[in-house]
C-alpha positions in Angstrom: 0.0 0.0 0.0 1.2 3.5 -0.8 0.1 4.7 2.7 2.7 2.3 4.3 5.5 4.5 2.9 4.1 7.5 4.7 3.8 5.5 8.0 7.3 3.9 7.6 8.9 7.3 7.3 7.2 8.8 10.4 6.7 5.9 12.9 9.1 3.7 14.7 8.1 0.7 16.9 10.4 0.2 19.9 10.0 -1.2 23.4 8.4 1.2 25.9 11.6 1.7 28.0 13.6 2.6 24.9 11.1 5.2 23.9 11.1 6.7 27.4 14.9 6.8 27.4 15.0 8.5 24.0 12.6 11.2 25.1 14.0 11.4 28.6 10.5 10.7 30.2 11.6 8.5 33.0 8.6 6.5 33.9 6.2 8.8 32.2 4.5 8.4 28.8 3.1 10.7 26.1 -0.2 8.9 25.8 -2.2 5.7 25.9 -4.0 4.3 22.8 -7.3 2.5 23.4 -8.6 0.2 20.7 -12.4 -0.4 20.4 -14.2 -3.3 18.8 -16.3 -0.9 16.8 -14.3 2.0 15.4 -17.4 4.3 15.2 -17.9 3.7 19.0 -14.8 5.7 19.7 -16.7 8.9 20.6 -18.7 7.1 23.3 -15.5 5.7 24.8 -14.0 9.2 24.7 -16.9 10.6 26.7 -16.4 7.9 29.3 -12.6 8.5 29.6 -12.6 12.3 29.7 -14.1 12.6 33.2 -11.2 10.6 34.5 -8.6 13.0 33.1 -7.4 16.2 34.6 -6.0 19.1 32.5 -3.7 19.3 30.6 -4.6 15.6 29.9 -7.3 15.1 27.3 -8.8 12.4 25.1 -9.2 12.4 21.3 -10.5 9.9 18.9 -9.1 8.8 15.5 -11.9 11.0 14.0 -10.6 14.0 15.8 -7.0 13.3 14.7 -8.1 13.1 11.1 -10.7 15.9 11.1 -9.4 17.7 8.1 -9.7 14.5 6.0 -13.3 14.0 7.1 -14.1 17.6 6.3 -12.6 17.2 2.8 -14.7 14.1 2.2 -17.8 15.9 3.5 -17.2 18.8 1.2 -16.7 16.4 -1.8 -20.0 14.7 -0.9 -21.9 18.0 -0.9 -20.3 19.0 -4.2 -21.2 15.6 -5.7 -24.8 16.0 -4.4 -25.2 19.3 -6.3 -23.6 17.9 -9.4 -25.9 14.9 -9.4 -28.9 17.1 -8.8 -28.1 19.3 -11.8 -27.5 16.3 -13.9 -30.9 14.9 -13.0 -32.5 18.3 -13.7 -30.9 18.4 -17.1 -32.2 14.9 -17.8 -35.7 16.0 -16.6 -35.6 18.9 -19.1 -34.6 16.4 -21.8 -37.7 14.3 -21.0 -39.8 17.4 -20.9 -38.6 18.6 -24.3 -39.2 15.1 -25.8 -42.8 15.0 -24.5 -43.4 18.5 -25.7 -42.3 17.4 -29.2 -44.6 14.3 -28.9 -47.4 16.6 -27.9 -46.9 18.7 -31.1 -46.6 15.7 -33.3 -49.6 13.9 -31.8 -51.8 17.1 -31.7 -54.3 15.6 -34.1 -54.6 12.3 -32.2 -55.0 14.2 -28.9 -57.9 16.1 -30.5 -59.5 12.9 -31.7 -59.2 11.3 -28.3 -60.7 14.4 -26.6 -63.5 14.6 -29.2 -64.4 11.0 -28.3 -64.9 12.0 -24.7 -61.5 11.7 -23.0 -61.3 14.1 -20.0 -58.4 16.2 -18.8 -57.1 13.7 -16.2 -57.0 10.9 -18.7 -54.9 12.9 -21.2 -52.6 14.0 -18.3 -52.1 10.4 -17.2 -51.2 9.3 -20.7 -48.2 11.7 -20.9 -47.4 11.4 -17.2 -47.3 7.6 -17.6 -44.9 8.0 -20.6 -42.6 10.2 -18.4 -42.8 7.7 -15.6 -41.8 4.8 -17.8 -38.8 6.8 -19.1 -37.8 7.8 -15.6 -38.1 4.2 -14.3 -36.0 2.7 -17.1 -33.5 5.5 -16.9 -33.1 5.1 -13.1 -32.8 1.3 -13.4 -30.2 1.6 -16.2 -28.2 4.2 -14.3 -28.4 2.0 -11.1 -27.1 -1.0 -13.0 -24.3 0.8 -14.7 -23.3 2.5 -11.5 -23.2 -0.7 -9.5 -21.2 -2.4 -12.3 -18.7 0.5 -12.4 -18.3 0.3 -8.6 -17.7 -3.4 -8.7 -15.0 -3.1 -11.4 -13.7 0.3 -10.3 -10.1 -0.8 -9.8 -10.0 -2.7 -13.1 -11.4 0.3 -14.9 -8.9 2.6 -13.2 -6.0 0.4 -14.2 -7.3 0.2 -17.8 -7.5 4.0 -18.0 -4.0 4.3 -16.6 -2.4 1.7 -18.9 -4.4 2.6 -22.1 -5.1 6.4 -21.9 -2.5 7.3 -19.3 -5.2 8.9 -17.1 -4.8 8.6 -13.3 -8.3 9.1 -11.7 -6.9 9.0 -8.1 -3.1 9.6 -8.2 -1.4 7.3 -5.6 1.0 10.1 -4.6 -1.9 12.3 -3.6 -4.5 10.0 -2.1 -2.0 7.5 -0.5 -3.7 4.3 -1.5 -3.0 1.8 -4.3 -6.6 0.8 -5.0 -9.8 2.9 -5.0 -11.9 2.1 -1.9 -15.7 2.1 -2.1 -18.6 1.6 0.2 -22.2 1.3 -1.1 -24.6 3.0 1.4 -28.1 1.6 0.7 -29.8 4.7 2.1 -27.9 7.1 -0.2 -28.5 4.8 -3.2 -32.3 4.7 -2.4 -32.5 8.5 -2.0 -30.7 9.1 -5.3 -32.8 6.6 -7.2 -36.1 7.8 -5.8 -35.2 11.5 -6.3 -34.2 10.9 -9.9 -37.3 8.9 -10.6 -39.6 11.5 -9.1 -37.9 14.5 -10.8 -38.0 12.8 -14.2 -41.6 11.7 -13.7 -42.8 15.2 -12.6 -41.0 16.7 -15.6 -43.8 15.2 -17.7 -46.5 17.3 -15.9 -46.0 20.4 -18.0 -46.3 18.8 -21.5 -49.2 16.7 -20.1 -51.0 19.8 -18.9 -50.6 21.5 -22.3 -51.8 18.4 -24.0 -54.8 18.1 -21.8 -55.8 21.8 -22.3 -55.6 21.4 -26.1 -58.8 22.6 -27.9 -60.1 19.5 -29.9 -61.5 21.7 -32.6 -58.2 23.4 -33.3 -56.4 20.1 -33.0 -58.6 18.4 -35.6 -57.9 21.2 -38.1 -54.1 21.0 -37.4 -52.1 19.8 -40.4 
């Protein structure tokens, strides 16, 4: 691992008495490391240890020690959220423009259907259903491609590096040899549901215009 180079250059494992002798601490120590079974339970352990310590002694977790890295990841997550949101909005506008085109092309058919007695809600549901189908298949396709890319992320990264000489995550910067990934079901569900709803609701505007179409003018449309 690339990160091992960084640790090898900064850390040295020696017996306790040698470390105390090197720093001239006598019988004292700089600190005590506590390992928990659950790494995310470190904050609870910290809260239990702190009352036992007197200033200037203090307790800090591995999250506190790497706060700047977590802040960077949090910032990247927020940026990715807005990027995904705008990508979905662009896709929704694409669906909207397509349905508006269909409305113009099917103007005569819409007039015939309305002349036969179709009400506004039935016309709306026709176009809304079309937008829903497009949103559903688009979401499922995106989910499948996304999960496949995550599954073979390292192979894809190696292919880009060897074929196109493109380093997605430079090892010298990110300090790891392979791209780590964790699929969070809640995040995936929120993204998929949001994309589906936005794309489906994008069909409301063309559906409304189609439902408000005057059948007399539509039948005379050439």
